[in-house]
Residue, then its C-alpha position, 0 to 999 in steps of 0.5 A: x576814552x570818554x564819550x562826550x556831549x556836544x553842545x550847540x557851540x563846539x569847544x576849542x583846543x582839540x587835538x584833532x585826532x578824532x580818536x575820541x579823546x580831548x575836546x572837539x574842533x578842527x577841520x575835516x580830514x584833508x581830502x575826505x570831501x573830495x574823495x567822497x565826491x570822486x567815489x560818487x562820480x566813479x560809481x555814477x560813471x560806471x552805472x552810466x557806462x554799463x548802459x550807454x553804448x556811446x560812453x567813453x569806455x565804449x569808445x575806448x573799447x571800439x578803438x582798442x578792438x580795432x587795433x587788436x583786430x589789425x594787430x598781428x603782434x597780439x594774434x601771434x601770442x596765442x595759437x588761433x582758438x579753433x576750439x576750447x582746450x579739453x581737460x585731457x589735452x596737454x598740448x593746449x595747456x589750459x592752465x599755466x601751473x595747475x594746483x599752485x599754492x593759494x595760501x594768502x596772508x591777506x595783505x597781497x595786492x589783488x590783480x584783476x585781468x580780463x578783456x575790455x568791458x568785462x567790468x574790471x574797474x567796477x569790481x576793482x572799486x568794490x574790492x578796494x572799498x571792501x578790503x581797504x586796499x589802494x585802487x590802482x587803475x592802469x588808465x590813471x597811471x598811464x595818463x599821469x606818466x604820459x599826459x595822455x590817455x592810452x587812447x590818445x597815445x595810441x592814435x598819436x604814437x602807434x601800437x609799437x610805441x604804446x606797447x613799450x610804454x605799457x610794458x615799462x609801466x606795468x613792470x614798475x607798478x607790479x614791482x612797487x605795488x605788490x601789497x595792499x592794492x587792487x590793480x585793474x586795467x593791466x595785462x589786457x592783451x599781455x605782451x611776452x614780457x607781461x606774460x613772464x611777469x604774470x607768471x612770476x606774480x601767479x605764485x604770490x598774488x591772487x590773479x582773478x580772471x574776470x569773465x562776462x557774457x560775450x553778448x553783454x560785453x561786446x561793443x553794442x554798435x558791432x554785435x556781429x564783429x567776428x574779429x572782436x569775438x576771436x580777439x576776446x577768446x584769445x585774450x580769455x585763453x591767455x588770462x586763464x593760463x596765468x590766473x589763479x581764480x575765475x569770477x563771472x560778472x553777471x550782467x544785471x537783470x532788468x529787475x535789478x536795473x530798476x533799483x535806485x541809482x546808488x544800488x544798481x551795482x549792489x548785487x555785483x558788490x555782494x557777489x564779488x565780496x562774497x567771492x573775495x572772502x573765499x580768496x583772502x583770509x577774512x573774519x567769518x560772520x557767524x551764522x546760526x545755521x552754518x555748521x554743516x558737520x556736527x549739526x544733525x540732518x543737514x542737506x545739500x541741494x543738488x542743482x543740475x547744470x542744465x537747469x542753471x542754463x535754462x532761461x525759464x529756471x526759477x532761481x528762488x528755488x535755490x533759496x529753499x532752506x537747504x544747508x548748501x548748494x551743490x553742482x557737479x562738474x561732469x568731465x565725462x561729457x563730450x561737451x567740454x568746449x564751454x566747460x570753463x566758461x559755464x562753470x564760472x557762470x553757474x557758480x556765480x548764479x548760485x552765489x547770487x541767488x543763495x546765501x549758503x555754502x557752494x559745493x562743487x562735486x567733481x565727476x570724472x571718468x575712470x579712464x581720466x589721465x593724471x593730467x586731466x584730473x589735475x586740470x579738473x581739480x584746478x578748474x574747480x578750485x579757481x571758482x573759490x567754492x566753499x568745498x569741493x568733492x573729490x574721489x578718494x581714489x586720487x593718486x597719493x602724489x596729489x595729496x601734498x599739492x592739494x593741501x597748498x592749492x585748495x586755499x580756503x576751500x574745504x575738501x569732502x572725500x567721496x568713495x562709491x562702490x556698486x554694492x550697498x555701503x554696509x557690505x564693504x564696511x568691514x573690509x580693510x579698504x575703508x581703513x585705507x579710505x579714511x587714512x587718505x581722507x585724513x592725509x587730505x584733511x577732509x572736512x567729511x567723507x562721503x560713502x555711497x553704494x547701490x541699494x538692492x533691497x529695502x533693508x540696505x538703507x537701514x544697514x547704512x545707518x549702522x555704518x554711519x553710527x559705527x563711523x561716529x563711534x570710532x571718532x572718524x571724520x564726519x561721515x555722509x552715508x547713503x545708497x543710490x537707487x529706488x531702495x536707497x531713498x530712505x537712506x537719504x532721509x536718514x543720513x544725518x550730514x549733507x543728504x542730497x535733496x533735489x530742487x522742488x521742481x525736480x521732485x521726480x528725480x529724488x527726495x526734496x527737502x520738504x519730503x526729507x524733513x517730513x520723513x524725520x518728523x512723521x517717524x518721530x526722529x525729530x520732535x515737533x515744537x511750538x514757538x511763541x511771540x511774547x510781549x506787552x502789545x503783540x496782537x498786531x505782530x507779523x512774526x507768527x505769519x513769518x515763522x509759520x510760512x518758513x516752517x511750512x516751506x521747509x517741511x517742519x510741522x512747528x507752529x508759532x503764535x503770540x501771547x500778550x501779557x503785562x507781566x514778564x513772569x507769565x513766561x514761566x506758565x508757557x514753559x509748562x508746555x512740553x513742546x515749547x521750543x522757544x520765544x520771540x521776545x518783544x518790547x518791553x521785556x527784552x531787558x527784563x527777561x535777561x535775569x531768567x537766562x541760563x546762558x546768553x550769546x556774546x552779542x546778547x551779553x554786550x547789547x544787554x537785551x534778549x529778543x530770542x530764547x531757545x528752550x532746551x531740556x537738560x537730562x541728568x541721571x536720576x533727575x527729571x529734565x531741567x529747563x535750560x534757557x539760552x538768550x540771543x539777540x538778532x535785532x542787531x543782525x536785522x539792522x546790520x543786514x539792512x545797512x549792508x544790503x542798502x549802503x551803496x558801494x560809493x559809501x562802503x564803510x571806511x575808517x572815517x565813516x560815521x553813523x547817527x543813532x536816533x534814540x537811546x532805548x533797547x533798539x538803539x543798543x542793538x543799532x549801535x552794536x550793528x554799526x560796530x560789527x559792520x566796522x563803523x568807528x564813529x557813532x553819534x547818538x541823539x535822544x530827546x533825554x540827553x542823560x539816557x543818550x550819555x549813559x548809552x554812549x558811556x556803556x559802549x565806550x567801555x564795551x567797544x573801546x575801538x569805537x568813538x561815541x558822541x552825544x548830540x545834545x540838541x537838534x541845533x548841535x553842530x555836527x562834530x567837525x573832525x567826524x565825517x558826515x554820517x552815511x548811516x542813520x538809524x531811527x530807533x524811536x517809537x512812532x506811537x505812544x509807548x509806556x505812557x509817553x507820547x511818540x517823539x516828533x523829530x526831524x533830522x536837521x539839514x546840517x546832519x545830512x551833508x554827506x556828498x554821497x548820501x547814505x542809508x536811512x533805516x527805520x525800525x518802526x513799521x506801524x505805520x510803514x511810512x513814518x514821518x522820518x521815512x517820508x522826510x528822508x525819501x525826499x532826499x533820494x536824489x541826494x543818494x539817500x536810500x530809505x529802508x522801512x521797518x518791514x525790511x528790518x523785521x524780515x532780516x531780524x526774523x530770518x536770523x531768529x528763524x535760524x536760531x530757533x530751528x537751527x536751519x537756514x531760512x527760506x528768505x524769499x518765503x519769509x519776505x513775501x509772507x511778511x509783506x502779505x500779512x502786513x497788507x492783510x493787517x492794514x486792510x483789516x484795520x481800514x475796514x474797522x475804521x470804516x465801521x466805526x466812522 
């Protein structure tokens, strides 16, 4: 495949396959424009329906709720919900087949079930776009079969006739669409026949029970409709019995509702896709701070369920820099009435407000029955968390069942004794515990005890080191109690830390980190932003704010130089931990690297350097430089955070890159990693654009790249109009060249659903292109300014340099505040010179 240059007049004779070979011609893919318009209408309708009590969806809800209220047929399917089932209750059978297999290949159809108005259609469209599966909606199937909507049919034919048609259609769709689809709208109030069908599907297909706050889901015209509430609870109980997963659809906050129209569903999209990636096999997006088990000194933020239920809670505390967030399912509580509903909601809140793994810790009374513990395990696994923490006293009969039922969820085995951990270490019991952990294929073992004296904490370190020497499963080891706090700080894997606002309840992340640095267990480091013109850089403020928020005593400054070799002078500092490399040295510094990440190697540029010192016997420490590129992460994050669900990346999606320098290389790679298969490049020097296209044609053979010769060049007819545009051109004089003066031609902006425009420059913040594209917001275009790119790139850079999750909300705020200070200072200087 060769990258091609497109002139103003397209050539003829194309084979029209759009795979990057042959000449260019032909019509657009059949139906693509219509499909795009339909997606836009679908999402616009969904946004409106979420707010409008008089929408068609609300009218349908009222009619069907009335039918459900009057129907004794549905009421007879389930005993009256006088109370929610308790975990111990076998008679209530909260789950039809607890601990059934959750091993999925990835091609299975997903079935979304739940009551009217919980958001199944919205989530189904999101899943369809993200997973590239066919969207099958019950209402559309019903109308295609009968010529009437279900509402019209119900009014004309009555409930009995409707139920017969519903049963037949549901059975046929489930027979023919068991793979490659997302089914929504089926099984809302399942008949006996549908219940049997659900039971047969539960062992093979992911069935996801969608829940929502009843106050937001109910018909706003009848907020005190007790019959509707009862019907909802009956439906909820039935769906839970047959589902294999639970997802809580969080209603938008008022602040989210102010987002531009295309992004009103963006938060929901992020949360649901993250959930789906825990359900089905999916290529993991690498994170530089994701290794919980081998990286030293990681932390699990302990979040009380009472705090999650508090309307005054500040959820930015979940983004404090911890490596994971953990909630405890307390089965010892007398209040199990709302346990099912609340756990789904609490897990969803954590997914919404943090970007690190979710851990569910199971706390069960000693007296819990085997059936009760099975139900507790099932409840946790249905949330699709990253890990669950279970007692290693679990019955051996559950080992094999758990292996099938855990799906993609990891297991941490725990063992707690009333004595200090070290007092029991030499007993045979520990050998048996590790055998059980190996049988369960645990990711780690957590050993805890009760400290009675200060030296008990030091002894816990001995146990941890001994376990590591024996090559056992990664071991978490600490003691509880006042004398055990130091063992929490010294434990190296997932130490429990408390919310900043709950500092009286334990050790905070900041306190734990300060303890390690003040005792010289961890070294203080210095980082430098290095470039030719970096005096205005916002990066030092961004990094320093992150260090302080995490309790790290590191510092970051900038060095401006006309020669890249000056970096060798900076390496003479013993505490030099790394560099943030700015233009024009991102390519010049490459030969200095001892090692480069795969991303940096393909892009051919380095913007982040980690400095290590390698010690060998009888030799002084040797400086070892490892290069990374986080620019592409900044671009990709901005694309994925701002591309509306209607423009979810599909095989036919395309991107436009403006520029052909180092940042353009990162932008192209970002698009490739995001799944874009068609990329056009425009640059005022066509030869540079052609070289770039040729390079990535060889590096990424599955991607088609095209060069647009001039602004008058017609967009390639067999390539969809771009929904992603990235500007990588400077906005001021650079390397002796004036800034390009470019406006994107209208004939490159014909996407019927708009898209996302990303600007890499932030000096000035409102560049000419940013202002130009903001005028097209009514056409669905979302504009991302250079500060957002800087923040997303900086978050990844922070994690590369510190090997810790970034407190992203702190970094975002610091960048905006420092930019305001910089602009204000610049304005004052202008006033003084005027």
